[in-house]
C-alpha positions as YAML, in Angstrom:
chain: A
units: angstrom
residues:
- id: 1
  name: MET
  ca: [-0.12, -0.21, -0.02]
- id: 2
  name: THR
  ca: [1.51, 3.35, -0.69]
- id: 3
  name: ASP
  ca: [1.42, 6.19, 1.15]
- id: 4
  name: THR
  ca: [-1.06, 7.69, -0.85]
- id: 5
  name: ASP
  ca: [-3.37, 4.79, -0.05]
- id: 6
  name: ARG
  ca: [-2.59, 4.91, 3.57]
- id: 7
  name: GLY
  ca: [-3.22, 9.08, 3.52]
- id: 8
  name: ARG
  ca: [-7.40, 7.83, 1.82]
- id: 9
  name: SER
  ca: [-7.73, 5.11, 4.21]
- id: 10
  name: ARG
  ca: [-7.20, 7.01, 7.36]
- id: 11
  name: ASP
  ca: [-9.51, 10.12, 5.17]
- id: 12
  name: ARG
  ca: [-12.20, 7.49, 5.35]
- id: 13
  name: GLU
  ca: [-11.68, 6.26, 8.86]
- id: 14
  name: SER
  ca: [-11.94, 10.41, 9.90]
- id: 15
  name: GLY
  ca: [-14.90, 11.35, 8.05]
- id: 16
  name: PHE
  ca: [-16.82, 7.30, 9.50]
- id: 17
  name: MET
  ca: [-15.96, 8.50, 12.73]
- id: 18
  name: SER
  ca: [-17.35, 11.44, 12.55]
- id: 19
  name: VAL
  ca: [-20.87, 11.28, 11.33]
- id: 20
  name: ILE
  ca: [-20.89, 8.03, 14.12]
- id: 21
  name: LEU
  ca: [-19.70, 10.92, 16.97]
- id: 22
  name: ILE
  ca: [-22.57, 12.53, 15.60]
- id: 23
  name: PHE
  ca: [-25.59, 10.65, 15.57]
- id: 24
  name: LEU
  ca: [-23.84, 10.02, 19.28]
- id: 25
  name: PHE
  ca: [-23.91, 13.37, 19.75]
- id: 26
  name: ILE
  ca: [-26.93, 13.87, 19.36]
- id: 27
  name: GLY
  ca: [-28.66, 11.02, 21.15]
- id: 28
  name: VAL
  ca: [-26.43, 12.36, 24.47]
- id: 29
  name: ILE
  ca: [-27.64, 15.49, 24.04]
- id: 30
  name: PHE
  ca: [-31.12, 14.81, 23.18]
- id: 31
  name: ILE
  ca: [-32.38, 11.88, 25.38]
- id: 32
  name: PRO
  ca: [-31.58, 13.82, 28.76]
- id: 33
  name: VAL
  ca: [-33.86, 16.65, 27.68]
- id: 34
  name: GLY
  ca: [-36.42, 14.94, 26.81]
- id: 35
  name: LEU
  ca: [-36.22, 13.46, 30.17]
- id: 36
  name: VAL
  ca: [-35.92, 15.92, 31.73]
- id: 37
  name: THR
  ca: [-39.07, 17.13, 29.42]
- id: 38
  name: LEU
  ca: [-40.75, 14.45, 30.39]
- id: 39
  name: ARG
  ca: [-40.81, 14.80, 33.87]
- id: 40
  name: ALA
  ca: [-41.35, 18.92, 33.98]
- id: 41
  name: SER
  ca: [-44.52, 17.28, 32.51]
- id: 42
  name: HIS
  ca: [-45.75, 15.37, 35.58]
- id: 43
  name: SER
  ca: [-43.60, 16.84, 38.21]
- id: 44
  name: ALA
  ca: [-42.98, 19.80, 40.94]
- id: 45
  name: ILE
  ca: [-41.05, 22.13, 38.23]
- id: 46
  name: ALA
  ca: [-42.41, 25.57, 38.37]
- id: 47
  name: HIS
  ca: [-43.35, 25.07, 42.16]
- id: 48
  name: SER
  ca: [-42.02, 23.54, 44.90]
- id: 49
  name: LEU
  ca: [-45.46, 22.04, 46.23]
- id: 50
  name: ALA
  ca: [-47.09, 22.01, 42.58]
- id: 51
  name: LEU
  ca: [-47.30, 19.14, 40.84]
- id: 52
  name: VAL
  ca: [-48.87, 19.11, 37.09]
- id: 53
  name: VAL
  ca: [-51.88, 17.74, 37.73]
- id: 54
  name: GLU
  ca: [-54.79, 17.47, 34.79]
- id: 55
  name: ILE
  ca: [-58.14, 16.37, 35.22]
- id: 56
  name: VAL
  ca: [-60.22, 15.49, 31.83]
- id: 57
  name: LYS
  ca: [-64.15, 14.89, 32.33]
- id: 58
  name: ARG
  ca: [-65.69, 14.41, 29.06]
- id: 59
  name: TYR
  ca: [-69.50, 15.13, 28.28]
- id: 60
  name: ASP
  ca: [-70.63, 15.35, 24.69]
- id: 61
  name: ILE
  ca: [-73.04, 12.25, 26.06]
- id: 62
  name: GLY
  ca: [-73.08, 12.28, 29.46]
- id: 63
  name: CYS
  ca: [-74.97, 15.99, 28.82]
- id: 64
  name: VAL
  ca: [-77.86, 14.36, 26.95]
- id: 65
  name: PRO
  ca: [-81.03, 13.40, 28.48]
- id: 66
  name: LYS
  ca: [-81.01, 9.72, 28.80]
- id: 67
  name: PRO
  ca: [-84.93, 9.61, 26.33]
- id: 68
  name: PHE
  ca: [-82.95, 11.24, 23.57]
- id: 69
  name: ARG
  ca: [-79.86, 9.30, 23.32]
- id: 70
  name: ILE
  ca: [-81.46, 6.96, 20.80]
- id: 71
  name: ASN
  ca: [-81.29, 10.07, 18.48]
- id: 72
  name: LYS
  ca: [-77.74, 12.25, 19.81]
- id: 73
  name: VAL
  ca: [-77.95, 13.87, 16.31]
- id: 74
  name: SER
  ca: [-81.54, 14.96, 16.26]
- id: 75
  name: TYR
  ca: [-81.26, 15.97, 20.24]
- id: 76
  name: ILE
  ca: [-78.22, 18.25, 19.35]
- id: 77
  name: GLN
  ca: [-79.34, 19.89, 16.11]
- id: 78
  name: ASP
  ca: [-83.14, 20.46, 18.26]
- id: 79
  name: ASP
  ca: [-82.96, 24.49, 18.78]
- id: 80
  name: SER
  ca: [-86.51, 23.58, 21.13]
- id: 81
  name: ILE
  ca: [-84.63, 21.34, 23.52]
- id: 82
  name: PRO
  ca: [-82.51, 23.22, 26.35]
- id: 83
  name: LYS
  ca: [-78.64, 22.45, 26.41]
- id: 84
  name: ASN
  ca: [-78.04, 23.14, 30.43]
- id: 85
  name: CYS
  ca: [-75.44, 20.83, 31.31]
- id: 86
  name: SER
  ca: [-73.73, 20.60, 34.83]
- id: 87
  name: LEU
  ca: [-70.31, 18.59, 35.67]
- id: 88
  name: SER
  ca: [-69.11, 17.81, 39.07]
- id: 89
  name: PHE
  ca: [-65.76, 16.31, 40.01]
- id: 90
  name: LYS
  ca: [-63.63, 15.65, 42.87]
- id: 91
  name: VAL
  ca: [-60.05, 17.39, 42.96]
- id: 92
  name: PRO
  ca: [-57.57, 14.15, 42.38]
- id: 93
  name: LYS
  ca: [-54.48, 16.79, 44.22]
- id: 94
  name: TYR
  ca: [-53.03, 19.86, 45.01]
- id: 95
  name: MET
  ca: [-53.76, 22.42, 42.32]
- id: 96
  name: LYS
  ca: [-51.68, 25.63, 42.70]
- id: 97
  name: ALA
  ca: [-53.38, 28.83, 40.41]
- id: 98
  name: PRO
  ca: [-53.20, 29.50, 38.28]
- id: 99
  name: ILE
  ca: [-55.32, 26.18, 36.85]
- id: 100
  name: ASP
  ca: [-55.95, 26.29, 33.01]
- id: 101
  name: ILE
  ca: [-59.71, 25.50, 31.43]
- id: 102
  name: TYR
  ca: [-59.54, 23.98, 28.15]
- id: 103
  name: TYR
  ca: [-62.26, 22.63, 26.07]
- id: 104
  name: GLN
  ca: [-61.09, 19.47, 24.18]
- id: 105
  name: LEU
  ca: [-62.24, 18.12, 20.46]
- id: 106
  name: ASP
  ca: [-61.17, 14.15, 19.50]
- id: 107
  name: ASN
  ca: [-61.27, 13.29, 15.77]
- id: 108
  name: TYR
  ca: [-61.66, 16.88, 14.44]
- id: 109
  name: TYR
  ca: [-59.55, 18.27, 11.98]
- id: 110
  name: GLN
  ca: [-59.22, 21.68, 11.59]
- id: 111
  name: ASN
  ca: [-56.39, 20.33, 9.45]
- id: 112
  name: HIS
  ca: [-58.60, 20.08, 6.91]
- id: 113
  name: ARG
  ca: [-57.85, 21.80, 3.14]
- id: 114
  name: ARG
  ca: [-61.02, 22.77, 2.95]
- id: 115
  name: TYR
  ca: [-61.63, 24.39, 6.78]
- id: 116
  name: ILE
  ca: [-58.19, 26.41, 6.67]
- id: 117
  name: LYS
  ca: [-59.23, 27.55, 3.08]
- id: 118
  name: SER
  ca: [-62.65, 28.74, 4.84]
- id: 119
  name: ARG
  ca: [-61.38, 32.05, 6.39]
- id: 120
  name: SER
  ca: [-60.85, 35.55, 4.72]
- id: 121
  name: ASP
  ca: [-58.44, 37.32, 6.94]
- id: 122
  name: GLN
  ca: [-58.94, 40.36, 5.20]
- id: 123
  name: GLN
  ca: [-63.14, 40.95, 6.22]
- id: 124
  name: LEU
  ca: [-62.32, 39.80, 10.15]
- id: 125
  name: LEU
  ca: [-60.45, 42.86, 9.74]
- id: 126
  name: ARG
  ca: [-62.04, 45.36, 7.06]
- id: 127
  name: GLY
  ca: [-65.81, 43.37, 7.84]
- id: 128
  name: ARG
  ca: [-69.25, 43.32, 5.48]
- id: 129
  name: LYS
  ca: [-66.74, 46.08, 2.83]
- id: 130
  name: TYR
  ca: [-65.18, 42.96, 2.09]
- id: 131
  name: HIS
  ca: [-66.77, 40.93, 0.07]
- id: 132
  name: ASP
  ca: [-64.76, 38.28, -1.50]
- id: 133
  name: THR
  ca: [-66.17, 35.44, -0.36]
- id: 134
  name: ILE
  ca: [-65.63, 33.07, -2.99]
- id: 135
  name: THR
  ca: [-63.49, 30.58, -0.77]
- id: 136
  name: CYS
  ca: [-66.36, 30.11, 1.84]
- id: 137
  name: HIS
  ca: [-68.81, 27.67, -0.42]
- id: 138
  name: PRO
  ca: [-70.41, 26.30, 1.14]
- id: 139
  name: VAL
  ca: [-71.33, 28.82, 3.89]
- id: 140
  name: GLU
  ca: [-70.63, 32.15, 2.88]
- id: 141
  name: PHE
  ca: [-74.17, 33.63, 2.59]
- id: 142
  name: SER
  ca: [-77.79, 33.09, 5.18]
- id: 143
  name: ASN
  ca: [-81.12, 34.59, 4.09]
- id: 144
  name: ASP
  ca: [-78.92, 36.36, 1.03]
- id: 145
  name: GLN
  ca: [-76.70, 38.27, 2.78]
- id: 146
  name: HIS
  ca: [-73.13, 38.23, 3.68]
- id: 147
  name: ILE
  ca: [-72.56, 36.07, 6.93]
- id: 148
  name: LEU
  ca: [-69.92, 37.99, 9.11]
- id: 149
  name: PRO
  ca: [-67.05, 36.03, 10.33]
- id: 150
  name: TRP
  ca: [-67.83, 33.84, 7.50]
- id: 151
  name: GLY
  ca: [-66.79, 29.80, 6.76]
- id: 152
  name: ASP
  ca: [-67.04, 26.43, 7.86]
- id: 153
  name: ARG
  ca: [-64.76, 27.05, 10.41]
- id: 154
  name: GLU
  ca: [-66.56, 29.85, 12.56]
- id: 155
  name: GLU
  ca: [-69.25, 27.82, 14.11]
- id: 156
  name: LEU
  ca: [-67.83, 26.53, 18.07]
- id: 157
  name: LYS
  ca: [-68.02, 29.10, 19.85]
- id: 158
  name: VAL
  ca: [-66.65, 29.96, 23.91]
- id: 159
  name: ASN
  ca: [-66.84, 32.74, 26.26]
- id: 160
  name: ARG
  ca: [-64.05, 33.35, 28.36]
- id: 161
  name: LYS
  ca: [-61.37, 36.89, 28.23]
- id: 162
  name: ASN
  ca: [-57.58, 37.29, 28.39]
- id: 163
  name: ILE
  ca: [-56.82, 34.23, 26.14]
- id: 164
  name: ALA
  ca: [-55.67, 35.06, 23.04]
- id: 165
  name: TRP
  ca: [-52.90, 36.90, 21.60]
- id: 166
  name: LYS
  ca: [-52.23, 40.48, 21.76]
- id: 167
  name: SER
  ca: [-50.62, 40.27, 18.46]
- id: 168
  name: ASP
  ca: [-54.09, 38.74, 17.44]
- id: 169
  name: TRP
  ca: [-56.56, 41.07, 18.57]
- id: 170
  name: GLU
  ca: [-54.44, 43.63, 18.28]
- id: 171
  name: HIS
  ca: [-53.84, 44.21, 14.28]
- id: 172
  name: LYS
  ca: [-55.77, 40.27, 12.70]
- id: 173
  name: PHE
  ca: [-59.32, 41.50, 13.98]
- id: 174
  name: GLY
  ca: [-60.97, 44.36, 13.80]
- id: 175
  name: LYS
  ca: [-61.90, 46.99, 16.36]
- id: 176
  name: ASN
  ca: [-64.84, 48.01, 14.20]
- id: 177
  name: VAL
  ca: [-65.77, 44.81, 12.53]
- id: 178
  name: TYR
  ca: [-69.08, 43.83, 14.17]
- id: 179
  name: PRO
  ca: [-70.37, 39.86, 13.68]
- id: 180
  name: PHE
  ca: [-73.40, 40.55, 10.86]
- id: 181
  name: ASN
  ca: [-75.68, 37.54, 9.62]
- id: 182
  name: PHE
  ca: [-74.26, 35.19, 11.72]
- id: 183
  name: GLN
  ca: [-76.03, 31.65, 12.41]
- id: 184
  name: ASN
  ca: [-79.76, 32.56, 11.12]
- id: 185
  name: GLY
  ca: [-79.79, 29.85, 8.41]
- id: 186
  name: THR
  ca: [-79.70, 26.66, 8.07]
- id: 187
  name: VAL
  ca: [-75.83, 25.95, 9.98]
- id: 188
  name: ILE
  ca: [-75.82, 26.18, 13.19]
- id: 189
  name: GLY
  ca: [-72.59, 25.31, 15.19]
- id: 190
  name: GLY
  ca: [-72.08, 25.71, 18.93]
- id: 191
  name: GLY
  ca: [-72.76, 29.45, 20.68]
- id: 192
  name: LYS
  ca: [-73.29, 32.69, 19.20]
- id: 193
  name: LEU
  ca: [-71.40, 35.66, 18.29]
- id: 194
  name: LYS
  ca: [-72.26, 39.23, 20.35]
- id: 195
  name: PRO
  ca: [-73.40, 40.78, 17.28]
- id: 196
  name: ARG
  ca: [-72.48, 44.64, 19.46]
- id: 197
  name: ILE
  ca: [-69.03, 43.64, 20.57]
- id: 198
  name: PRO
  ca: [-66.32, 44.08, 18.07]
- id: 199
  name: LEU
  ca: [-64.43, 40.73, 16.52]
- id: 200
  name: SER
  ca: [-61.29, 42.14, 18.20]
- id: 201
  name: ASP
  ca: [-62.62, 41.78, 21.43]
- id: 202
  name: GLN
  ca: [-63.98, 38.30, 20.87]
- id: 203
  name: GLU
  ca: [-61.38, 36.33, 22.43]
- id: 204
  name: ASP
  ca: [-63.35, 33.04, 21.81]
- id: 205
  name: LEU
  ca: [-63.62, 33.04, 18.80]
- id: 206
  name: ILE
  ca: [-59.91, 34.42, 18.05]
- id: 207
  name: VAL
  ca: [-58.62, 31.13, 20.41]
- id: 208
  name: TRP
  ca: [-61.10, 28.97, 18.06]
- id: 209
  name: MET
  ca: [-59.57, 30.45, 14.78]
- id: 210
  name: HIS
  ca: [-56.17, 29.26, 15.48]
- id: 211
  name: THR
  ca: [-55.69, 26.08, 13.67]
- id: 212
  name: SER
  ca: [-54.71, 22.82, 15.41]
- id: 213
  name: ALA
  ca: [-52.35, 20.19, 13.70]
- id: 214
  name: LEU
  ca: [-54.32, 16.84, 15.13]
- id: 215
  name: PRO
  ca: [-57.14, 15.42, 14.85]
- id: 216
  name: SER
  ca: [-57.11, 15.94, 19.02]
- id: 217
  name: PHE
  ca: [-56.87, 19.41, 20.55]
- id: 218
  name: GLN
  ca: [-57.29, 21.69, 23.28]
- id: 219
  name: LYS
  ca: [-58.59, 25.50, 23.38]
- id: 220
  name: LEU
  ca: [-57.61, 27.40, 25.96]
- id: 221
  name: TYR
  ca: [-61.45, 28.61, 27.80]
- id: 222
  name: GLY
  ca: [-59.84, 30.42, 30.54]
- id: 223
  name: ARG
  ca: [-58.43, 30.08, 34.05]
- id: 224
  name: ILE
  ca: [-58.85, 29.60, 37.60]
- id: 225
  name: GLU
  ca: [-57.17, 32.09, 40.09]
- id: 226
  name: MET
  ca: [-57.78, 30.08, 43.30]
- id: 227
  name: ASP
  ca: [-55.81, 27.07, 44.68]
- id: 228
  name: LEU
  ca: [-57.78, 24.15, 45.09]
- id: 229
  name: ASP
  ca: [-57.42, 21.71, 47.69]
- id: 230
  name: VAL
  ca: [-57.65, 17.81, 47.29]
- id: 231
  name: ASP
  ca: [-61.40, 16.41, 47.55]
- id: 232
  name: ASN
  ca: [-63.16, 19.95, 46.59]
- id: 233
  name: VAL
  ca: [-65.76, 19.63, 44.62]
- id: 234
  name: VAL
  ca: [-65.72, 21.22, 40.97]
- id: 235
  name: VAL
  ca: [-68.87, 21.78, 39.28]
- id: 236
  name: VAL
  ca: [-69.42, 23.32, 35.74]
- id: 237
  name: TYR
  ca: [-72.14, 24.31, 34.13]
- id: 238
  name: LEU
  ca: [-72.05, 24.31, 30.55]
- id: 239
  name: MET
  ca: [-74.42, 24.67, 27.44]
- id: 240
  name: ASN
  ca: [-73.90, 21.29, 25.00]
- id: 241
  name: ASN
  ca: [-74.52, 22.69, 21.59]
- id: 242
  name: TYR
  ca: [-72.08, 21.66, 19.16]
- id: 243
  name: ASN
  ca: [-72.74, 18.88, 17.02]
- id: 244
  name: THR
  ca: [-69.85, 16.03, 17.14]
- id: 245
  name: PHE
  ca: [-72.14, 12.93, 16.79]
- id: 246
  name: SER
  ca: [-72.42, 13.56, 13.13]
- id: 247
  name: PHE
  ca: [-68.92, 12.59, 13.00]
- id: 248
  name: GLY
  ca: [-68.15, 10.54, 15.53]
- id: 249
  name: GLY
  ca: [-65.80, 13.25, 17.74]
- id: 250
  name: LYS
  ca: [-65.91, 14.09, 22.01]
- id: 251
  name: LYS
  ca: [-66.03, 16.72, 23.62]
- id: 252
  name: LYS
  ca: [-64.33, 16.91, 26.92]
- id: 253
  name: ILE
  ca: [-63.48, 20.04, 29.92]
- id: 254
  name: VAL
  ca: [-59.68, 19.82, 30.95]
- id: 255
  name: LEU
  ca: [-58.37, 21.30, 33.85]
- id: 256
  name: SER
  ca: [-54.36, 22.08, 34.19]
- id: 257
  name: THR
  ca: [-52.43, 23.10, 36.38]
- id: 258
  name: THR
  ca: [-48.67, 24.10, 34.61]
- id: 259
  name: SER
  ca: [-45.02, 23.87, 34.90]
- id: 260
  name: TRP
  ca: [-42.40, 25.98, 33.03]
- id: 261
  name: LEU
  ca: [-43.42, 24.66, 29.81]
- id: 262
  name: GLY
  ca: [-47.25, 24.35, 29.77]
- id: 263
  name: GLY
  ca: [-49.72, 21.86, 31.12]
- id: 264
  name: LYS
  ca: [-49.72, 18.24, 30.39]
- id: 265
  name: ASN
  ca: [-48.33, 17.09, 27.49]
- id: 266
  name: ASP
  ca: [-45.56, 14.76, 26.48]
- id: 267
  name: PHE
  ca: [-45.00, 15.01, 22.69]
- id: 268
  name: LEU
  ca: [-42.44, 17.56, 23.13]
- id: 269
  name: GLY
  ca: [-40.68, 14.74, 24.72]
- id: 270
  name: LEU
  ca: [-41.11, 12.07, 23.79]
- id: 271
  name: ALA
  ca: [-40.37, 13.86, 20.33]
- id: 272
  name: TYR
  ca: [-36.79, 14.01, 21.76]
- id: 273
  name: VAL
  ca: [-36.28, 11.05, 23.08]
- id: 274
  name: PHE
  ca: [-37.25, 9.18, 20.30]
- id: 275
  name: ILE
  ca: [-34.38, 11.23, 18.44]
- id: 276
  name: GLY
  ca: [-31.84, 10.76, 20.52]
- id: 277
  name: SER
  ca: [-32.55, 7.04, 20.59]
- id: 278
  name: SER
  ca: [-32.89, 7.26, 16.92]
- id: 279
  name: SER
  ca: [-29.62, 8.91, 16.47]
- id: 280
  name: VAL
  ca: [-27.75, 6.20, 19.67]
- id: 281
  name: THR
  ca: [-29.02, 3.33, 17.67]
- id: 282
  name: VAL
  ca: [-27.87, 4.44, 13.96]
- id: 283
  name: ALA
  ca: [-24.65, 5.01, 15.14]
- id: 284
  name: VAL
  ca: [-23.88, 2.01, 16.73]
- id: 285
  name: PHE
  ca: [-25.49, 0.38, 13.44]
- id: 286
  name: ILE
  ca: [-22.78, 1.99, 11.62]
- id: 287
  name: THR
  ca: [-19.86, 0.90, 14.10]
- id: 288
  name: LEU
  ca: [-21.28, -2.94, 14.13]
- id: 289
  name: LEU
  ca: [-21.57, -2.50, 9.74]
- id: 290
  name: HIS
  ca: [-17.98, -0.88, 9.35]
- id: 291
  name: LEU
  ca: [-16.87, -3.45, 11.88]
- id: 292
  name: LEU
  ca: [-18.34, -6.40, 10.15]
- id: 293
  name: SER
  ca: [-17.41, -5.04, 6.81]
- id: 294
  name: PRO
  ca: [-14.33, -2.67, 6.87]
- id: 295
  name: ARG
  ca: [-14.01, -1.21, 3.38]
...
């Protein structure tokens, strides 16, 4: 073997080792970060006495009176039947304020192409003087008049304040734009928008308009600004308006405390662990392949 060949072999070995070290470095960094993130999602990080506690309560079926459970779709679409409902549950662990309240939807695809297109940022900002509603078909007119806001995506409604991003209500939703002709036709969603309050102040709508990537998601409803002790009984009064029965969806209410990473969410931690473990596995596989079949 000539000196030139030996030099080329050393270069290959050096490049090979660099690749392995990069994969190992990623694994060594990502796996501990993922484990810490998972622990933060479940343990006391933000406050020494506060665990991340999450209470999830499904209510869509439980809030349907027994005589109507044979045909739940007919019940939910009948405006003449009251939809008032109350849920009560005990607090399993001490929950330190602030406690976030979410509503959760399962099997609901906000990232569907038709749903995402069914929106006009210009109409939300400028109001009724903007009439380009071609992307909102078939939910653009009611009684031969434009709907504001129109589209498929404005049909679910909750009522809470101080939950939307400042950049949204300052720059994306008009301060002088008011709902008009909303839910006056055959398409009925959840609650109703307040016609005398501008869109910029209807933060429940603004929160809803943020598209979720996954079919199971939570939207912030509000916050409880007091601590809850073990065995406290929480009673929630709600209106079971939104129809999830037609597409096999589920509605839930969620109470959750927060850590420095927010509420209880394992996705980020699991993603770090998965990437780190995959990198280590690739490094080991390449090393064994090189040892068994050296070039």
